[in-house]
C-alpha positions, 0 to 999 in steps of 0.5 A: 500500500505504501508503494501505491501511495508513493506512486500516487504522490510521484504522479501528482508531483509530475502533473504539478510540474507539467502544469508549471512548465506549460504556464512557463512555456505560455509566458515565454511564447508571449514574451517572444512575440512581444520582443519580435513585434518590438524588433520589427517596429525598431527595424522600421524606425531605423530604416525611416531614420536612415532614409531621412539621414540620406535625404538631409545629407543630400540636401545639405550637399546640394545647397552648400548654404550659409554658415547658419544653414550648415550648422542647422543641417549639422545639428539635424544630422547629429540628432538623426545619427543619435536616433539611429544609434539608439535604434541600433542599441535597442536591436542589440538588447 
């Protein structure tokens, strides 16, 4: 009888462990999907920023502009480069 009780306790433990692992799997799948969505969003943002950077760089090169124009273009490019760097860091984590 004792062996049957031990077997029943072992089965109960295994079923509890199975339930815990199923819950953990569901949580990990949800987290994976959230991270995948964030990655897709970040890639899109990075692509947009790179396109804006190229457009601004081309405009700046074509205009030559005054010293003030060049400084504003430089400031804008610095801002965009910072955004691109932040997007790339987000992709790494």
